[in-house]
GUVODO-590268 format. One record per residue (C-alpha): x negated, y, z negated; residue in one letter. Coordinates in steps of 0.02 Angstrom, whole numbers, padded with zeros to 5 digits, always signed. Example, Ala and Ser with C-alpha at 12.3 -4.5 7.8 and 13.67 -1.06 7.14 Angstrom:
BEGIN
-00615-00225-00390A/-00684-00053-00357S/
END
This chain:
BEGIN
-05249+05802-07666M/-05219+05987-07632E/-05194+06017-07819A/-05357+05928-07858A/-05451+06037-07735I/-05376+06196-07806R/-05422+06146-07985D/-05601+06097-07943H/-05735+06224-07996P/-05817+06220-07824L/-05657+06291-07748W/-05625+06421-07882A/-05665+06567-07766T/-05591+06490-07609A/-05454+06582-07515T/-05289+06504-07460E/-05359+06493-07284E/-05513+06399-07347D/-05406+06274-07442I/-05291+06252-07294D/-05437+06217-07178C/-05508+06093-07303A/-05343+06000-07313M/-05328+05995-07123E/-05504+05927-07109G/-05473+05798-07245L/-05311+05740-07164E/-05396+05722-06995K/-05547+05629-07067Y/-05445+05505-07170V/-05313+05469-07037M/-05443+05449-06900T/-05533+05319-07006K/-05371+05230-07047L/-05292+05249-06875F/-05303+05067-06823S/-05216+05014-06985R/-05081+05147-06988T/-05030+05179-06808F/-04910+05053-06730A/-04961+04934-06867A/-04810+04819-06857S/-04747+04708-06714P/-04577+04791-06733E/-04652+04961-06689D/-04732+04889-06532A/-04567+04809-06484K/-04471+04973-06502I/-04606+05068-06406D/-04592+04944-06262H/-04402+04951-06258E/-04398+05141-06254I/-04533+05154-06122S/-04448+05023-06014E/-04279+05109-06027K/-04353+05278-05979I/-04439+05196-05830C/-04274+05123-05772L/-04180+05287-05796L/-04312+05385-05700Q/-04272+05285-05543T/-04096+05355-05524F/-04057+05485-05659L/-04045+05664-05596K/-04029+05829-05691P/-03846+05846-05642E/-03808+05682-05730H/-03865+05767-05891L/-03766+05926-05853D/-03928+06024-05838I/-03889+06186-05744P/-03977+06214-05575P/-04066+06366-05647I/-04164+06247-05759L/-04220+06135-05615H/-04397+06201-05624N/-04510+06055-05580E/-04669+06153-05612A/-04619+06187-05793S/-04560+06009-05817W/-04725+05941-05752L/-04823+06054-05869L/-04716+06000-06016A/-04740+05818-05968E/-04929+05837-05959K/-04933+05915-06131E/-04831+05774-06205L/-04938+05641-06119Q/-05089+05707-06216K/-05016+05642-06379I/-05103+05474-06366N/-05273+05555-06344A/-05272+05607-06528F/-05279+05513-06692K/-05241+05651-06816A/-05058+05689-06858P/-05083+05877-06833Y/-05157+05855-06658E/-05015+05738-06608K/-04889+05862-06675L/-04975+06002-06579L/-04949+05905-06416S/-04763+05897-06453I/-04756+06082-06496M/-04847+06132-06336N/-04727+06026-06233C/-04574+06098-06318C/-04638+06277-06304R/-04646+06257-06115V/-04467+06193-06111I/-04408+06324-06234N/-04484+06465-06129N/-04393+06396-05978L/-04229+06394-06074L/-04255+06571-06141L/-04298+06640-05969N/-04143+06559-05897A/-04037+06627-06039A/-04098+06804-06008M/-04087+06805-05819T/-03934+06697-05786E/-03847+06704-05954H/-03865+06516-05975V/-03857+06468-06159P/-04016+06382-06219A/-03993+06233-06332G/-04077+06079-06401A/-03976+05967-06285D/-04083+06024-06139D/-04239+05946-06214F/-04280+05786-06119L/-04451+05706-06144P/-04564+05626-06014A/-04616+05448-06043N/-04767+05453-06159P/-04828+05281-06211P/-04785+05228-06388M/-04662+05370-06418L/-04581+05286-06568H/-04748+05248-06652S/-04810+05426-06625N/-04655+05502-06703L/-04662+05381-06849K/-04847+05415-06875F/-04819+05604-06883I/-04672+05588-07000K/-04767+05476-07121L/-04939+05555-07122Y/-04923+05739-07077R/-04926+05850-07232R/-04746+05887-07273Q/-04792+06066-07318A/-04844+06089-07136K/-04696+06000-07058L/-04584+06153-07073T/-04520+06300-06972S/-04565+06291-06787E/-04656+06124-06805A/-04506+06044-06890E/-04385+06114-06761Y/-04481+06047-06611Y/-04518+05881-06696F/-04333+05858-06736T/-04288+05898-06556N/-04400+05760-06491L/-04335+05637-06620V/-04159+05680-06563S/-04208+05657-06381A/-04279+05485-06422K/-04119+05435-06510T/-04017+05499-06362F/-04118+05390-06242I/-04104+05235-06351V/-03915+05252-06361D/-03891+05317-06183L/-03756+05237-06077N/-03633+05290-05942A/-03525+05381-06069K/-03674+05491-06114S/-03689+05550-05934L/-03590+05631-05797T/-03589+05468-05700M/-03466+05330-05658D/-03489+05181-05774E/-03494+05053-05633I/-03622+05155-05537K/-03728+05171-05694F/-03730+04983-05724E/-03770+04948-05541E/-03912+05074-05544S/-03983+04999-05703M/-03976+04823-05630Q/-04060+04878-05468A/-04196+04967-05568A/-04224+04813-05675Q/-04242+04703-05521L/-04366+04822-05441A/-04461+04837-05605N/-04475+04648-05624R/-04539+04632-05447S/-04669+04767-05475E/-04726+04691-05639L/-04737+04520-05560S/-04845+04584-05417S/-04957+04679-05538T/-04974+04527-05648C/-05017+04418-05500Q/-05153+04538-05440I/-05227+04553-05614S/-05231+04365-05631Q/-05324+04340-05466Q/-05491+04373-05548G/-05445+04271-05703K/-05387+04109-05625N/-05540+04017-05685E/-05495+04054-05866C/-05313+04009-05839S/-05342+03834-05769F/-05344+03683-05882S/-05518+03617-05908K/-05480+03459-05810E/-05416+03559-05659M/-05568+03673-05667H/-05688+03526-05665N/-05596+03439-05522K/-05599+03593-05412L/-05782+03619-05451N/-05823+03440-05405D/-05727+03456-05242A/-05818+03617-05198G/-05652+03710-05178D/-05654+03819-05332F/-05761+03954-05254Q/-05634+03973-05113V/-05489+03989-05235L/-05584+04117-05338Q/-05605+04233-05190H/-05439+04225-05103G/-05296+04126-05177S/-05166+04177-05303N/-05092+04001-05298Y/-05227+03884-05364P/-05114+03731-05380Y/-05077+03709-05195M/-05194+03558-05181E/-05156+03486-05354A/-05067+03322-05393N/-04939+03306-05532S/-05047+03186-05634E/-05186+03314-05639E/-05081+03448-05724L/-05081+03478-05911T/-04972+03573-06033V/-05095+03717-06018G/-05048+03739-05834D/-04862+03764-05867V/-04873+03950-05906E/-04954+03995-05741M/-04838+03881-05641L/-04686+03962-05721L/-04755+04134-05681R/-04780+04085-05499H/-04604+04013-05492Y/-04526+04173-05560K/-04630+04276-05439D/-04571+04169-05292L/-04387+04181-05341V/-04398+04369-05365T/-04483+04397-05198R/-04359+04282-05110Y/-04210+04374-05185T/-04277+04544-05135I/-04319+04482-04960L/-04142+04415-04936C/-04066+04580-04990K/-04185+04677-04878A/-04143+04570-04727I/-03957+04592-04758N/-03981+04780-04743C/-04056+04764-04568L/-03955+04793-04412S/-03930+04653-04286T/-04062+04731-04174Q/-04188+04738-04317E/-04158+04555-04358K/-04200+04495-04182E/-04391+04492-04207P/-04366+04383-04361L/-04256+04262-04265L/-04384+04257-04125H/-04525+04214-04247L/-04419+04081-04330E/-04382+03997-04163M/-04569+03994-04128Q/-04595+03894-04286G/-04652+04032-04404A/-04545+03962-04543G/-04376+04006-04613S/-04384+04195-04623L/-04195+04203-04628L/-04135+04101-04778P/-03995+03978-04746K/-03937+03970-04927H/-03900+04131-05018G/-03964+04227-04866G/-03885+04295-04708I/-03788+04209-04570N/-03891+04219-04410K/-03737+04246-04303D/-03645+04372-04411T/-03678+04515-04528N/-03585+04434-04671D/-03651+04469-04845Q/-03747+04326-04928P/-03676+04211-05058T/-03781+04226-05216P/-03883+04072-05252H/-03906+04037-05436Q/-04004+03905-05527D/-03891+03795-05627K/
END
């Protein structure tokens, strides 16, 4: 395309800067029009994006700079926050150049931090100290830039910073205890705890988002029955558990998905509650015992929970 522009009579007197601007404009126009068909176009890309984002979320709950052997002189939260904000802008753009510019601005902030540290504290600056934030669709953004940014422009500084972020992504994907200054058992325990907390948070968020959509989620038969009984309006405005008054013969295959979601939510909350209660002191447990004796229900689980008379750890309860 660039050769065609150069050879065209209308561009005979154009300077290199004019041609470069024309190519940038053409790239932006074409890729903006084709964005929905070229960005994250395959299910595999979406899957990888989700896996990377989820792993970064889990790591952020317990990973500290010292686990990555980042010197204290580089623990500059203000610079990190600025770099993170620059990288988060990447999804606001549709043109490869603008996405690449977000990466370059982020890396320049980090690079300046490294250079300042190297000059003042004689700390060597290197690519290993680049660690990205958690921008959505990181894999798809990097793939999009690599495929559709003009190769003639993906050189020098741009290529260096782009390669650094690609390397950081690869590091995160392959990251395990051996990649860090951390005990392997502690790493696995931290990851499992983060996964449990993440599932609980997602479950709660999902439940809240579904509260206003329960009408659409019911089977048609259940919707009509509740309408006829005059109860549907109450469920719409307050209940996250619309099957409390249902009978088994009224349920359909369409209701299974929501029932399963509620079951998983209940098990997750029960498990977290048991673990939380086990962390309480005997004095802190007394109000719960008092409520239970008054008939408030079984706040202290008898199976897989705590022993009311001792501080023994619970025996895990698993579905067979």
